[in-house]
C-alpha positions as CSV (number, residue, x, y, z in Angstrom):
1,X,-51.0,-20.0,121.5
2,X,-50.3,-18.0,118.5
3,X,-50.4,-14.8,120.5
4,X,-47.8,-16.3,123.0
5,X,-45.5,-17.1,120.1
6,X,-45.9,-13.5,118.8
7,X,-45.1,-12.1,122.2
8,X,-42.0,-14.3,122.6
9,X,-40.7,-13.4,119.2
10,X,-41.2,-9.7,120.1
11,X,-39.4,-10.1,123.4
12,X,-36.5,-11.9,121.9
13,X,-36.2,-9.2,119.2
14,X,-36.3,-6.5,121.7
15,X,-33.6,-8.1,124.0
16,X,-31.5,-9.2,121.3
17,X,-28.2,-7.9,122.6
18,X,-29.0,-8.2,126.3
19,X,-28.4,-11.4,128.3
20,X,-31.5,-10.8,130.5
21,X,-35.0,-10.2,129.6
22,X,-36.8,-7.4,131.6
23,X,-40.4,-6.2,131.6
24,X,-39.4,-3.3,129.3
25,X,-38.9,-5.9,126.6
26,X,-42.6,-7.0,126.7
27,X,-45.1,-5.4,124.4
28,X,-46.9,-2.5,125.9
29,X,-50.2,-4.3,125.7
30,X,-48.8,-7.1,128.0
31,X,-47.3,-4.7,130.4
32,X,-50.6,-2.8,130.7
33,X,-52.6,-6.0,131.3
34,X,-50.2,-7.1,134.1
35,X,-50.4,-3.7,135.6
36,X,-54.2,-3.7,135.4
37,X,-54.4,-7.1,137.0
38,X,-52.1,-6.2,139.8
39,X,-54.1,-3.1,140.4
40,X,-57.4,-4.9,140.6
41,X,-55.8,-7.6,142.8
42,X,-54.7,-4.9,145.3
43,X,-58.2,-3.3,145.3
44,X,-59.8,-6.7,145.8
45,X,-57.6,-7.3,148.8
46,X,-58.4,-3.9,150.3
47,X,-62.1,-4.4,149.6
48,X,-62.6,-1.3,147.4
49,X,-64.0,-1.1,143.9
50,X,-65.5,-3.8,141.8
51,X,-63.3,-6.9,141.7
52,X,-62.2,-8.1,138.3
53,X,-60.8,-11.4,137.3
54,X,-57.0,-11.7,137.9
55,X,-54.8,-12.6,135.1
56,X,-53.0,-15.6,136.5
57,X,-51.5,-16.8,133.2
58,X,-48.0,-15.6,134.4
59,X,-48.3,-17.5,137.8
60,X,-48.5,-20.9,135.8
61,X,-45.7,-20.4,133.3
62,X,-42.4,-22.4,133.7
63,X,-39.1,-20.8,134.1
64,X,-38.1,-18.9,130.9
65,X,-35.0,-21.0,130.2
66,X,-36.9,-24.3,130.6
67,X,-39.8,-23.0,128.4
68,X,-37.4,-21.7,125.7
69,X,-35.4,-25.1,125.7
70,X,-38.7,-27.1,125.3
71,X,-39.7,-24.9,122.4
72,X,-36.3,-25.2,120.7
73,X,-36.4,-29.0,121.3
74,X,-39.9,-29.4,119.8
75,X,-39.2,-27.0,117.0
76,X,-36.0,-28.8,116.0
77,X,-37.5,-32.2,116.3
78,X,-40.5,-31.2,114.1
79,X,-38.2,-29.6,111.5
80,X,-36.0,-32.7,111.3
81,X,-39.0,-35.0,110.8
82,X,-40.3,-32.7,108.0
83,X,-36.9,-32.3,106.4
84,X,-36.4,-36.0,106.3
85,X,-39.8,-36.6,104.9
86,X,-39.3,-34.0,102.2
87,X,-35.8,-35.4,101.4
88,X,-37.1,-38.9,101.2
89,X,-34.7,-40.0,103.9
90,X,-31.7,-39.0,101.7
91,X,-29.1,-37.2,104.0
92,X,-27.3,-35.5,101.1
93,X,-30.6,-34.1,99.8
94,X,-31.6,-33.0,103.3
95,X,-28.3,-31.2,103.7
96,X,-28.9,-29.4,100.4
97,X,-32.5,-28.4,101.5
98,X,-31.5,-27.3,105.0
99,X,-28.0,-25.9,104.6
100,X,-26.9,-28.2,107.3
101,X,-23.8,-30.4,107.1
102,X,-24.3,-34.2,106.8
103,X,-22.6,-34.8,110.1
104,X,-24.9,-32.2,111.8
105,X,-28.0,-33.9,110.3
106,X,-26.8,-37.3,111.6
107,X,-26.3,-35.7,115.0
108,X,-29.7,-34.2,115.1
109,X,-31.3,-37.4,113.9
110,X,-29.6,-39.3,116.8
111,X,-30.6,-36.6,119.2
112,X,-34.3,-36.7,118.3
113,X,-34.3,-40.5,117.7
114,X,-35.5,-40.0,114.1
115,X,-34.9,-43.0,111.7
116,X,-33.7,-41.9,108.1
């Protein structure tokens, strides 16, 4: 999972000013692995060469937008829980620690159904 986060951070950094993510934004190691797996898949279908396991990890991934939204949602929720724990439930202290405004903290607490 840590490797996936690393790849996602890399991709986002590479595509920072672009609205669409392309294979060119992926790390070279990932592009090579995808190329290798598609090469072996083609060879397996034609019956030539020694078949290798196919990397199907990309076949089971959700859509990028949905995956990104779920990561952001879970990350914000975890952050808010930890923030409120560290602030002892005090909104003004949480605002000082997080550099968020008090109204924004209230909004996020409601959004994630976190009691202060």
